[in-house]
N, CA, C, O and the ligand as a Tripos MOL2 file, in Angstrom:
@<TRIPOS>MOLECULE
protein
  285   283    72     0     0
PROTEIN
NO_CHARGES

@<TRIPOS>ATOM
      1 N         -13.5720    2.0140    6.2330 N.3       1 MET1
      2 CA        -13.0190    1.9780    4.8150 C.3       1 MET1
      3 C         -11.4500    2.1290    4.8240 C.2       1 MET1
      4 O         -10.9380    2.9910    5.5380 O.2       1 MET1
      5 N         -10.7130    1.3300    4.0680 N.am      2 TYR2
      6 CA         -9.3350    1.4520    4.0800 C.3       2 TYR2
      7 C          -8.8950    2.0490    2.4670 C.2       2 TYR2
      8 O          -9.5000    1.7030    1.4520 O.2       2 TYR2
      9 N          -7.9460    2.8250    2.4780 N.am      3 LEU3
     10 CA         -7.5210    3.5040    1.4770 C.3       3 LEU3
     11 C          -6.2920    2.8370    0.8540 C.2       3 LEU3
     12 O          -5.4360    2.5650    1.6960 O.2       3 LEU3
     13 N          -5.9960    2.5160   -0.3610 N.am      4 VAL4
     14 CA         -4.8350    2.2240   -1.0600 C.3       4 VAL4
     15 C          -4.2540    3.1450   -1.8330 C.2       4 VAL4
     16 O          -4.9070    3.7390   -2.6920 O.2       4 VAL4
     17 N          -3.1010    3.3500   -1.6480 N.am      5 PHE5
     18 CA         -2.1740    4.4440   -2.3730 C.3       5 PHE5
     19 C          -0.7240    3.8430   -2.7240 C.2       5 PHE5
     20 O          -0.1970    2.7700   -2.4310 O.2       5 PHE5
     21 N          -0.3780    4.7190   -3.3070 N.am      6 ARG6
     22 CA          1.1860    4.2390   -3.7020 C.3       6 ARG6
     23 C           2.2200    5.2870   -3.3340 C.2       6 ARG6
     24 O           1.9920    6.4830   -3.5180 O.2       6 ARG6
     25 N           3.3410    4.8460   -2.8200 N.am      7 CYS7
     26 CA          4.4530    5.5690   -2.2630 C.3       7 CYS7
     27 C           5.3480    6.0080   -3.4640 C.2       7 CYS7
     28 O           5.3520    5.3410   -4.4990 O.2       7 CYS7
     29 N           6.1800    7.2410   -3.3100 N.am      8 ASN8
     30 CA          6.7930    7.4350   -4.4280 C.3       8 ASN8
     31 C           7.9320    6.3870   -4.9370 C.2       8 ASN8
     32 O           8.3900    6.4540   -6.0780 O.2       8 ASN8
     33 N           8.3580    5.3850   -3.9570 N.am      9 CYS9
     34 CA          9.2660    4.3310   -4.2500 C.3       9 CYS9
     35 C           8.5960    3.2720   -5.2820 C.2       9 CYS9
     36 O           9.2500    2.5520   -6.0370 O.2       9 CYS9
     37 N           7.1740    3.3000   -5.1860 N.am     10 GLY10
     38 CA          6.4990    2.4370   -6.0700 C.3      10 GLY10
     39 C           5.6720    1.4320   -5.3800 C.2      10 GLY10
     40 O           4.8410    0.7060   -5.9270 O.2      10 GLY10
     41 N           5.9940    1.4580   -4.0530 N.am     11 ARG11
     42 CA          5.2850    0.2630   -3.1910 C.3      11 ARG11
     43 C           3.8890    0.5970   -2.8620 C.2      11 ARG11
     44 O           3.5880    1.7470   -2.5430 O.2      11 ARG11
     45 N           3.0460   -0.3260   -2.9210 N.am     12 ALA12
     46 CA          1.6100    0.0120   -2.5740 C.3      12 ALA12
     47 C           1.3690    0.0000   -0.9650 C.2      12 ALA12
     48 O           1.9400   -0.8990   -0.3480 O.2      12 ALA12
     49 N           0.7230    0.7470   -0.3720 N.am     13 ASN13
     50 CA          0.3870    0.8900    0.8310 C.3      13 ASN13
     51 C          -1.0700    0.9210    1.1000 C.2      13 ASN13
     52 O          -1.8360    1.1760    0.1700 O.2      13 ASN13
     53 N          -1.5590    0.6620    2.4000 N.am     14 TYR14
     54 CA         -2.8160    1.0160    2.7100 C.3      14 TYR14
     55 C          -3.0380    1.5340    4.1300 C.2      14 TYR14
     56 O          -2.2960    1.0760    4.9990 O.2      14 TYR14
     57 N          -3.9010    2.3670    4.4520 N.am     15 ALA15
     58 CA         -4.2410    2.9260    5.6310 C.3      15 ALA15
     59 C          -5.7670    3.1010    6.0110 C.2      15 ALA15
     60 O          -6.5710    3.3130    5.1030 O.2      15 ALA15
     61 N          -6.1990    3.0170    7.3520 N.am     16 ARG16
     62 CA         -7.6150    3.2280    7.3980 C.3      16 ARG16
     63 C          -7.9830    4.6530    7.0460 C.2      16 ARG16
     64 O          -7.2250    5.6180    7.1400 O.2      16 ARG16
     65 N          -8.9700    4.6630    6.7190 N.am     17 GLU17
     66 CA         -9.6140    5.9130    6.4390 C.3      17 GLU17
     67 C          -9.5530    6.8270    7.5640 C.2      17 GLU17
     68 O         -10.0090    6.3920    8.6210 O.2      17 GLU17
     69 N          -9.0260    8.1460    7.5520 N.am     18 GLY18
     70 CA         -9.0270    9.1590    8.5830 C.3      18 GLY18
     71 C          -7.7490    9.1760    9.2300 C.2      18 GLY18
     72 O          -7.5420   10.0090   10.1130 O.2      18 GLY18
     73 N          -6.7230    8.2160    8.8360 N.am     19 THR19
     74 CA         -5.4680    8.1280    9.2620 C.3      19 THR19
     75 C          -4.6740    9.2540    8.5810 C.2      19 THR19
     76 O          -4.6780    9.4370    7.3630 O.2      19 THR19
     77 N          -4.0690    9.9110    9.3730 N.am     20 LYS20
     78 CA         -3.1900   11.2140    8.6020 C.3      20 LYS20
     79 C          -1.9080   10.8860    8.0260 C.2      20 LYS20
     80 O          -1.5410   11.4940    7.0200 O.2      20 LYS20
     81 N          -1.1690    9.9710    8.5620 N.am     21 GLN21
     82 CA          0.1580    9.5020    7.6420 C.3      21 GLN21
     83 C           0.4070    8.0180    7.9930 C.2      21 GLN21
     84 O          -0.1090    7.4260    8.9420 O.2      21 GLN21
     85 N           1.3750    7.4390    6.9830 N.am     22 LYS22
     86 CA          1.6120    6.0930    6.9840 C.3      22 LYS22
     87 C           2.8750    6.0340    6.8020 C.2      22 LYS22
     88 O           3.2480    6.7480    5.8710 O.2      22 LYS22
     89 N           3.9040    5.3040    7.4710 N.am     23 LYS23
     90 CA          5.2480    5.0110    7.0440 C.3      23 LYS23
     91 C           5.4330    3.9050    6.0820 C.2      23 LYS23
     92 O           5.0460    2.7800    6.3980 O.2      23 LYS23
     93 N           6.0160    4.1310    4.8800 N.am     24 CYS24
     94 CA          6.2070    3.0710    4.0470 C.3      24 CYS24
     95 C           7.3530    2.2790    4.5270 C.2      24 CYS24
     96 O           8.0510    2.7210    5.4390 O.2      24 CYS24
     97 N           7.6080    1.0870    3.9530 N.am     25 VAL25
     98 CA          8.8580    0.3960    4.2190 C.3      25 VAL25
     99 C           9.9780    1.0880    3.8330 C.2      25 VAL25
    100 O          11.0370    0.8790    4.4240 O.2      25 VAL25
    101 N           9.9050    1.9500    2.8520 N.am     26 CYS26
    102 CA         11.1570    2.5580    2.3650 C.3      26 CYS26
    103 C          11.6640    3.6930    3.2980 C.2      26 CYS26
    104 O          12.7040    4.3290    3.1300 O.2      26 CYS26
    105 N          10.7620    3.8490    4.3160 N.am     27 GLY27
    106 CA         11.0930    4.8020    5.2990 C.3      27 GLY27
    107 C          10.4410    6.2890    5.2340 C.2      27 GLY27
    108 O          10.5900    7.1320    6.1190 O.2      27 GLY27
    109 N           9.7780    6.4510    4.1760 N.am     28 LYS28
    110 CA          9.1870    7.7930    3.7920 C.3      28 LYS28
    111 C           8.0610    7.7220    4.4580 C.2      28 LYS28
    112 O           7.4230    6.6700    4.4210 O.2      28 LYS28
    113 N           7.5440    8.9530    5.2810 N.am     29 ILE29
    114 CA          6.3330    9.2770    5.7480 C.3      29 ILE29
    115 C           5.4620    9.7330    4.6900 C.2      29 ILE29
    116 O           5.8450   10.6400    3.9510 O.2      29 ILE29
    117 N           4.1800    9.1260    4.5240 N.am     30 LEU30
    118 CA          3.3500    9.4910    3.4740 C.3      30 LEU30
    119 C           2.1720   10.1900    4.1560 C.2      30 LEU30
    120 O           1.6520    9.7240    5.1690 O.2      30 LEU30
    121 N           1.7340   11.4140    3.5210 N.am     31 LYS31
    122 CA          0.5910   12.0420    4.0870 C.3      31 LYS31
    123 C          -0.6720   11.4550    3.3130 C.2      31 LYS31
    124 O          -0.6750   11.5250    2.0840 O.2      31 LYS31
    125 N          -1.4840   11.0210    3.8230 N.am     32 ILE32
    126 CA         -2.5220   10.3650    3.1880 C.3      32 ILE32
    127 C          -3.5020   11.2910    2.3810 C.2      32 ILE32
    128 O          -4.1720   10.9210    1.4160 O.2      32 ILE32
    129 N          -3.4800   12.5380    2.9200 N.am     33 LYS33
    130 CA         -4.4890   13.5610    2.3060 C.3      33 LYS33
    131 C          -3.6950   13.9390    1.0120 C.2      33 LYS33
    132 O          -4.3370   14.3810    0.0590 O.2      33 LYS33
    133 N          -2.6110   13.8220    0.9380 N.am     34 ASP34
    134 CA         -1.8030   14.2190   -0.3420 C.3      34 ASP34
    135 C          -1.3690   13.1240   -1.6540 C.2      34 ASP34
    136 O          -0.8500   13.3050   -2.7550 O.2      34 ASP34
    137 N          -1.8000   12.0810   -1.0190 N.am     35 ARG35
    138 CA         -1.6090   10.7080   -1.9460 C.3      35 ARG35
    139 C          -2.7980   10.7860   -3.0210 C.2      35 ARG35
    140 O          -3.7730   11.4900   -2.7580 O.2      35 ARG35
    141 N          -2.7400   10.1580   -4.0830 N.am     36 LYS36
    142 CA         -3.6560    9.7930   -5.1050 C.3      36 LYS36
    143 C          -4.1510    8.3320   -4.4340 C.2      36 LYS36
    144 O          -3.3840    7.4200   -4.1260 O.2      36 LYS36
    145 N          -5.4320    8.3270   -4.2980 N.am     37 ILE37
    146 CA         -6.1350    7.0770   -3.7030 C.3      37 ILE37
    147 C          -6.4230    6.3510   -4.8830 C.2      37 ILE37
    148 O          -7.1410    6.7580   -5.7960 O.2      37 ILE37
    149 N          -5.6420    4.8980   -4.8180 N.am     38 LEU38
    150 CA         -5.9550    4.0980   -6.0510 C.3      38 LEU38
    151 C          -7.1640    3.2850   -5.9050 C.2      38 LEU38
    152 O          -7.9250    3.0760   -6.8500 O.2      38 LEU38
    153 N          -7.3440    2.8260   -4.7260 N.am     39 LYS39
    154 CA         -8.4740    2.0480   -4.5330 C.3      39 LYS39
    155 C          -8.9160    2.0620   -3.0920 C.2      39 LYS39
    156 O          -8.1370    2.4610   -2.2270 O.2      39 LYS39
    157 N         -10.1970    1.6230   -2.7760 N.am     40 LYS40
    158 CA        -10.6770    1.7230   -1.5140 C.3      40 LYS40
    159 C         -11.1740    0.3210   -1.0350 C.2      40 LYS40
    160 O         -11.7380   -0.3630   -1.8890 O.2      40 LYS40
    161 N         -11.0480   -0.1530    0.1240 N.am     41 ALA41
    162 CA        -11.3420   -1.5640    0.4220 C.3      41 ALA41
    163 C         -12.1810   -1.4030    1.7610 C.2      41 ALA41
    164 O         -11.9300   -0.4950    2.5540 O.2      41 ALA41
    165 N         -13.2420   -2.3800    1.9820 N.am     42 PRO42
    166 CA        -13.9660   -2.4130    3.1750 C.3      42 PRO42
    167 C         -13.3680   -2.7180    4.2380 C.2      42 PRO42
    168 O         -13.9230   -2.2910    5.2510 O.2      42 PRO42
    169 N         -12.1600   -3.4740    4.4380 N.am     43 ASP43
    170 CA        -11.6790   -4.1150    5.5140 C.3      43 ASP43
    171 C         -10.1030   -4.2230    5.1690 C.2      43 ASP43
    172 O          -9.7130   -4.0710    4.0110 O.2      43 ASP43
    173 N          -9.2240   -4.4920    6.2330 N.am     44 ALA44
    174 CA         -7.8880   -4.6190    6.0050 C.3      44 ALA44
    175 C          -7.4400   -5.7750    5.2370 C.2      44 ALA44
    176 O          -6.4500   -5.6770    4.5110 O.2      44 ALA44
    177 N          -8.0890   -6.8490    5.3420 N.am     45 ASP45
    178 CA         -7.7560   -8.1030    4.5600 C.3      45 ASP45
    179 C          -8.0520   -7.8180    3.0190 C.2      45 ASP45
    180 O          -7.3250   -8.3650    2.1890 O.2      45 ASP45
    181 N          -8.9610   -7.0880    2.6510 N.am     46 THR46
    182 CA         -9.3140   -6.9270    1.3210 C.3      46 THR46
    183 C          -8.2790   -5.6760    0.7120 C.2      46 THR46
    184 O          -7.9740   -5.6370   -0.4800 O.2      46 THR46
    185 N          -7.8220   -4.7270    1.6550 N.am     47 ALA47
    186 CA         -6.9370   -3.8550    1.3720 C.3      47 ALA47
    187 C          -5.5020   -4.6280    1.0300 C.2      47 ALA47
    188 O          -4.7870   -4.3320    0.0720 O.2      47 ALA47
    189 N          -5.2940   -5.4050    1.7490 N.am     48 ALA48
    190 CA         -4.0960   -6.1480    1.7370 C.3      48 ALA48
    191 C          -3.7820   -6.9030    0.3330 C.2      48 ALA48
    192 O          -2.6780   -6.9070   -0.2110 O.2      48 ALA48
    193 N          -4.9800   -7.5540   -0.1640 N.am     49 GLU49
    194 CA         -5.2890   -8.2570   -1.2090 C.3      49 GLU49
    195 C          -5.0010   -7.3520   -2.4350 C.2      49 GLU49
    196 O          -4.3580   -7.6320   -3.4470 O.2      49 GLU49
    197 N          -5.5680   -6.3170   -2.1370 N.am     50 LEU50
    198 CA         -5.6300   -5.2820   -3.4230 C.3      50 LEU50
    199 C          -4.0010   -4.7190   -3.6940 C.2      50 LEU50
    200 O          -3.5190   -4.4490   -4.7940 O.2      50 LEU50
    201 N          -3.3880   -4.6390   -2.4950 N.am     51 ILE51
    202 CA         -2.0510   -4.1060   -2.4060 C.3      51 ILE51
    203 C          -1.1100   -5.3680   -3.2620 C.2      51 ILE51
    204 O          -0.2390   -5.1110   -4.0930 O.2      51 ILE51
    205 N          -1.5340   -6.7860   -2.8230 N.am     52 ARG52
    206 CA         -0.7520   -7.7780   -3.3250 C.3      52 ARG52
    207 C          -0.8870   -7.7300   -4.9710 C.2      52 ARG52
    208 O           0.0210   -8.0140   -5.7530 O.2      52 ARG52
    209 N          -2.2780   -7.2900   -5.3360 N.am     53 GLU53
    210 CA         -2.4860   -7.4410   -6.7570 C.3      53 GLU53
    211 C          -1.7640   -6.2760   -7.4840 C.2      53 GLU53
    212 O          -1.3260   -6.3940   -8.6290 O.2      53 GLU53
    213 N          -1.6720   -5.1800   -6.7690 N.am     54 LEU54
    214 CA         -0.9670   -3.9450   -7.2510 C.3      54 LEU54
    215 C           0.5400   -4.1150   -7.3540 C.2      54 LEU54
    216 O           1.1580   -3.6890   -8.3290 O.2      54 LEU54
    217 N           1.1350   -4.7520   -6.3240 N.am     55 GLN55
    218 CA          2.5850   -5.1520   -6.4150 C.3      55 GLN55
    219 C           2.8240   -6.0360   -7.5090 C.2      55 GLN55
    220 O           3.8190   -5.8310   -8.2040 O.2      55 GLN55
    221 N           1.9400   -7.1400   -7.8070 N.am     56 GLU56
    222 CA          2.3180   -8.0700   -9.0480 C.3      56 GLU56
    223 C           2.3300   -7.3080  -10.2180 C.2      56 GLU56
    224 O           3.2370   -7.4320  -11.0410 O.2      56 GLU56
    225 N           1.2500   -6.4060  -10.3860 N.am     57 GLU57
    226 CA          1.0820   -5.6440  -11.4830 C.3      57 GLU57
    227 C           2.3500   -4.8270  -11.8000 C.2      57 GLU57
    228 O           2.7080   -4.6210  -12.9590 O.2      57 GLU57
    229 N           2.9700   -4.4000  -10.7900 N.am     58 LYS58
    230 CA          4.1610   -3.6180  -10.9680 C.3      58 LYS58
    231 C           5.3870   -4.4400  -11.2380 C.2      58 LYS58
    232 O           6.1120   -4.2140  -12.2070 O.2      58 LYS58
    233 N           5.6010   -5.3580  -10.4030 N.am     59 TYR59
    234 CA          6.7170   -5.9920  -10.2050 C.3      59 TYR59
    235 C           6.9690   -7.5130  -10.8960 C.2      59 TYR59
    236 O           8.0140   -8.0910  -11.1950 O.2      59 TYR59
    237 N           5.6070   -7.8910  -11.0140 N.am     60 GLY60
    238 CA          5.4650   -9.3320  -11.6590 C.3      60 GLY60
    239 C           5.2760  -10.2710  -10.3040 C.2      60 GLY60
    240 O           5.8710   -9.9780   -9.2670 O.2      60 GLY60
    241 N           4.5010  -11.2920  -10.3850 N.am     61 GLY61
    242 CA          4.3000  -12.0100   -9.2890 C.3      61 GLY61
    243 C           5.6250  -12.9580   -8.8380 C.2      61 GLY61
    244 O           5.6850  -13.3960   -7.6890 O.2      61 GLY61
    245 N           6.4920  -13.1910   -9.6500 N.am     62 ALA62
    246 CA          7.5190  -13.9990   -9.3070 C.3      62 ALA62
    247 C           8.5020  -13.3790   -8.4090 C.2      62 ALA62
    248 O           9.1820  -14.0910   -7.6700 O.2      62 ALA62
    249 N           8.6430  -11.9260   -8.4250 N.am     63 VAL63
    250 CA          9.6550  -11.3280   -7.5540 C.3      63 VAL63
    251 C           9.0130  -10.5940   -6.4880 C.2      63 VAL63
    252 O           9.6050   -9.7630   -5.7990 O.2      63 VAL63
    253 N           7.6100  -10.9560   -6.3400 N.am     64 PHE64
    254 CA          6.9160  -10.1990   -5.2430 C.3      64 PHE64
    255 C           7.4180  -10.9360   -3.8560 C.2      64 PHE64
    256 O           7.4360  -12.1660   -3.8090 O.2      64 PHE64
    257 N           7.8190  -10.1460   -2.7430 N.am     65 THR65
    258 CA          7.9790  -10.5680   -1.5720 C.3      65 THR65
    259 C           6.9410  -10.0900   -0.4480 C.2      65 THR65
    260 O           6.5010   -8.9510   -0.6030 O.2      65 THR65
    261 N           6.5910  -10.6590    0.4220 N.am     66 THR66
    262 CA          5.6270  -10.1990    1.4170 C.3      66 THR66
    263 C           6.3730   -9.1720    2.5110 C.2      66 THR66
    264 O           7.6020   -9.1120    2.5010 O.2      66 THR66
    265 N           5.7350   -8.5080    3.2880 N.am     67 ALA67
    266 CA          6.2360   -7.5770    4.0920 C.3      67 ALA67
    267 C           7.2390   -8.3310    5.0850 C.2      67 ALA67
    268 O           8.3110   -7.8740    5.4830 O.2      67 ALA67
    269 N           6.6850   -9.5760    5.4090 N.am     68 ASP68
    270 CA          7.6090  -10.0550    6.4820 C.3      68 ASP68
    271 C           8.9980  -10.7890    6.0540 C.2      68 ASP68
    272 O           9.7930  -11.3600    6.8000 O.2      68 ASP68
    273 N           9.0710  -10.6060    4.5730 N.am     69 LYS69
    274 CA         10.3210  -11.1260    4.1040 C.3      69 LYS69
    275 C          11.4180   -9.9550    3.8050 C.2      69 LYS69
    276 O          12.5320  -10.2030    3.3430 O.2      69 LYS69
    277 N          10.9810   -8.7190    4.1110 N.am     70 ILE70
    278 CA         11.8210   -7.6240    3.9070 C.3      70 ILE70
    279 C          12.4430   -7.2190    5.1240 C.2      70 ILE70
    280 O          11.8170   -7.0610    6.1730 O.2      70 ILE70
    281 N          13.8050   -7.0310    4.9780 N.am     71 ARG71
    282 CA         14.7430   -6.9460    6.0900 C.3      71 ARG71
    283 C          15.0120   -5.4310    6.1870 C.2      71 ARG71
    284 O          15.7810   -4.9940    7.0430 O.2      71 ARG71
    285 ZN          7.9780    4.0500   -0.1980 Zn       72 ZN72
@<TRIPOS>BOND
     1     1     2 1
     2     2     3 1
     3     3     4 2
     4     3     5 am
     5     5     6 1
     6     6     7 1
     7     7     8 2
     8     7     9 am
     9     9    10 1
    10    10    11 1
    11    11    12 2
    12    11    13 am
    13    13    14 1
    14    14    15 1
    15    15    16 2
    16    15    17 am
    17    17    18 1
    18    18    19 1
    19    19    20 2
    20    19    21 am
    21    21    22 1
    22    22    23 1
    23    23    24 2
    24    23    25 am
    25    25    26 1
    26    26    27 1
    27    27    28 2
    28    27    29 am
    29    29    30 1
    30    30    31 1
    31    31    32 2
    32    31    33 am
    33    33    34 1
    34    34    35 1
    35    35    36 2
    36    35    37 am
    37    37    38 1
    38    38    39 1
    39    39    40 2
    40    39    41 am
    41    41    42 1
    42    42    43 1
    43    43    44 2
    44    43    45 am
    45    45    46 1
    46    46    47 1
    47    47    48 2
    48    47    49 am
    49    49    50 1
    50    50    51 1
    51    51    52 2
    52    51    53 am
    53    53    54 1
    54    54    55 1
    55    55    56 2
    56    55    57 am
    57    57    58 1
    58    58    59 1
    59    59    60 2
    60    59    61 am
    61    61    62 1
    62    62    63 1
    63    63    64 2
    64    63    65 am
    65    65    66 1
    66    66    67 1
    67    67    68 2
    68    67    69 am
    69    69    70 1
    70    70    71 1
    71    71    72 2
    72    71    73 am
    73    73    74 1
    74    74    75 1
    75    75    76 2
    76    75    77 am
    77    77    78 1
    78    78    79 1
    79    79    80 2
    80    79    81 am
    81    81    82 1
    82    82    83 1
    83    83    84 2
    84    83    85 am
    85    85    86 1
    86    86    87 1
    87    87    88 2
    88    87    89 am
    89    89    90 1
    90    90    91 1
    91    91    92 2
    92    91    93 am
    93    93    94 1
    94    94    95 1
    95    95    96 2
    96    95    97 am
    97    97    98 1
    98    98    99 1
    99    99   100 2
   100    99   101 am
   101   101   102 1
   102   102   103 1
   103   103   104 2
   104   103   105 am
   105   105   106 1
   106   106   107 1
   107   107   108 2
   108   107   109 am
   109   109   110 1
   110   110   111 1
   111   111   112 2
   112   111   113 am
   113   113   114 1
   114   114   115 1
   115   115   116 2
   116   115   117 am
   117   117   118 1
   118   118   119 1
   119   119   120 2
   120   119   121 am
   121   121   122 1
   122   122   123 1
   123   123   124 2
   124   123   125 am
   125   125   126 1
   126   126   127 1
   127   127   128 2
   128   127   129 am
   129   129   130 1
   130   130   131 1
   131   131   132 2
   132   131   133 am
   133   133   134 1
   134   134   135 1
   135   135   136 2
   136   135   137 am
   137   137   138 1
   138   138   139 1
   139   139   140 2
   140   139   141 am
   141   141   142 1
   142   142   143 1
   143   143   144 2
   144   143   145 am
   145   145   146 1
   146   146   147 1
   147   147   148 2
   148   147   149 am
   149   149   150 1
   150   150   151 1
   151   151   152 2
   152   151   153 am
   153   153   154 1
   154   154   155 1
   155   155   156 2
   156   155   157 am
   157   157   158 1
   158   158   159 1
   159   159   160 2
   160   159   161 am
   161   161   162 1
   162   162   163 1
   163   163   164 2
   164   163   165 am
   165   165   166 1
   166   166   167 1
   167   167   168 2
   168   167   169 am
   169   169   170 1
   170   170   171 1
   171   171   172 2
   172   171   173 am
   173   173   174 1
   174   174   175 1
   175   175   176 2
   176   175   177 am
   177   177   178 1
   178   178   179 1
   179   179   180 2
   180   179   181 am
   181   181   182 1
   182   182   183 1
   183   183   184 2
   184   183   185 am
   185   185   186 1
   186   186   187 1
   187   187   188 2
   188   187   189 am
   189   189   190 1
   190   190   191 1
   191   191   192 2
   192   191   193 am
   193   193   194 1
   194   194   195 1
   195   195   196 2
   196   195   197 am
   197   197   198 1
   198   198   199 1
   199   199   200 2
   200   199   201 am
   201   201   202 1
   202   202   203 1
   203   203   204 2
   204   203   205 am
   205   205   206 1
   206   206   207 1
   207   207   208 2
   208   207   209 am
   209   209   210 1
   210   210   211 1
   211   211   212 2
   212   211   213 am
   213   213   214 1
   214   214   215 1
   215   215   216 2
   216   215   217 am
   217   217   218 1
   218   218   219 1
   219   219   220 2
   220   219   221 am
   221   221   222 1
   222   222   223 1
   223   223   224 2
   224   223   225 am
   225   225   226 1
   226   226   227 1
   227   227   228 2
   228   227   229 am
   229   229   230 1
   230   230   231 1
   231   231   232 2
   232   231   233 am
   233   233   234 1
   234   234   235 1
   235   235   236 2
   236   235   237 am
   237   237   238 1
   238   238   239 1
   239   239   240 2
   240   239   241 am
   241   241   242 1
   242   242   243 1
   243   243   244 2
   244   243   245 am
   245   245   246 1
   246   246   247 1
   247   247   248 2
   248   247   249 am
   249   249   250 1
   250   250   251 1
   251   251   252 2
   252   251   253 am
   253   253   254 1
   254   254   255 1
   255   255   256 2
   256   255   257 am
   257   257   258 1
   258   258   259 1
   259   259   260 2
   260   259   261 am
   261   261   262 1
   262   262   263 1
   263   263   264 2
   264   263   265 am
   265   265   266 1
   266   266   267 1
   267   267   268 2
   268   267   269 am
   269   269   270 1
   270   270   271 1
   271   271   272 2
   272   271   273 am
   273   273   274 1
   274   274   275 1
   275   275   276 2
   276   275   277 am
   277   277   278 1
   278   278   279 1
   279   279   280 2
   280   279   281 am
   281   281   282 1
   282   282   283 1
   283   283   284 2
@<TRIPOS>SUBSTRUCTURE
     1 MET1         2 RESIDUE 1 A MET
     2 TYR2         6 RESIDUE 1 A TYR
     3 LEU3        10 RESIDUE 1 A LEU
     4 VAL4        14 RESIDUE 1 A VAL
     5 PHE5        18 RESIDUE 1 A PHE
     6 ARG6        22 RESIDUE 1 A ARG
     7 CYS7        26 RESIDUE 1 A CYS
     8 ASN8        30 RESIDUE 1 A ASN
     9 CYS9        34 RESIDUE 1 A CYS
    10 GLY10       38 RESIDUE 1 A GLY
    11 ARG11       42 RESIDUE 1 A ARG
    12 ALA12       46 RESIDUE 1 A ALA
    13 ASN13       50 RESIDUE 1 A ASN
    14 TYR14       54 RESIDUE 1 A TYR
    15 ALA15       58 RESIDUE 1 A ALA
    16 ARG16       62 RESIDUE 1 A ARG
    17 GLU17       66 RESIDUE 1 A GLU
    18 GLY18       70 RESIDUE 1 A GLY
    19 THR19       74 RESIDUE 1 A THR
    20 LYS20       78 RESIDUE 1 A LYS
    21 GLN21       82 RESIDUE 1 A GLN
    22 LYS22       86 RESIDUE 1 A LYS
    23 LYS23       90 RESIDUE 1 A LYS
    24 CYS24       94 RESIDUE 1 A CYS
    25 VAL25       98 RESIDUE 1 A VAL
    26 CYS26      102 RESIDUE 1 A CYS
    27 GLY27      106 RESIDUE 1 A GLY
    28 LYS28      110 RESIDUE 1 A LYS
    29 ILE29      114 RESIDUE 1 A ILE
    30 LEU30      118 RESIDUE 1 A LEU
    31 LYS31      122 RESIDUE 1 A LYS
    32 ILE32      126 RESIDUE 1 A ILE
    33 LYS33      130 RESIDUE 1 A LYS
    34 ASP34      134 RESIDUE 1 A ASP
    35 ARG35      138 RESIDUE 1 A ARG
    36 LYS36      142 RESIDUE 1 A LYS
    37 ILE37      146 RESIDUE 1 A ILE
    38 LEU38      150 RESIDUE 1 A LEU
    39 LYS39      154 RESIDUE 1 A LYS
    40 LYS40      158 RESIDUE 1 A LYS
    41 ALA41      162 RESIDUE 1 A ALA
    42 PRO42      166 RESIDUE 1 A PRO
    43 ASP43      170 RESIDUE 1 A ASP
    44 ALA44      174 RESIDUE 1 A ALA
    45 ASP45      178 RESIDUE 1 A ASP
    46 THR46      182 RESIDUE 1 A THR
    47 ALA47      186 RESIDUE 1 A ALA
    48 ALA48      190 RESIDUE 1 A ALA
    49 GLU49      194 RESIDUE 1 A GLU
    50 LEU50      198 RESIDUE 1 A LEU
    51 ILE51      202 RESIDUE 1 A ILE
    52 ARG52      206 RESIDUE 1 A ARG
    53 GLU53      210 RESIDUE 1 A GLU
    54 LEU54      214 RESIDUE 1 A LEU
    55 GLN55      218 RESIDUE 1 A GLN
    56 GLU56      222 RESIDUE 1 A GLU
    57 GLU57      226 RESIDUE 1 A GLU
    58 LYS58      230 RESIDUE 1 A LYS
    59 TYR59      234 RESIDUE 1 A TYR
    60 GLY60      238 RESIDUE 1 A GLY
    61 GLY61      242 RESIDUE 1 A GLY
    62 ALA62      246 RESIDUE 1 A ALA
    63 VAL63      250 RESIDUE 1 A VAL
    64 PHE64      254 RESIDUE 1 A PHE
    65 THR65      258 RESIDUE 1 A THR
    66 THR66      262 RESIDUE 1 A THR
    67 ALA67      266 RESIDUE 1 A ALA
    68 ASP68      270 RESIDUE 1 A ASP
    69 LYS69      274 RESIDUE 1 A LYS
    70 ILE70      278 RESIDUE 1 A ILE
    71 ARG71      282 RESIDUE 1 A ARG
    72 ZN72       285 GROUP 0 **** ****
């Protein structure tokens, strides 16, 4: 199971259940157990899709950029 949560910077992230921490693209290290879990997904592909939806919800589809476009 994968957990979907949001960083303080507003960016949605996911991590495999049981993972202790995850580094956001903003550079902040997130402790998974301290985060509010927004959604759960059965696999990484579903988690990535949920994150895409969360990002669009917050920023709007037009300005969404995928991780590989962030420098
Ligand atoms: Zn962040």
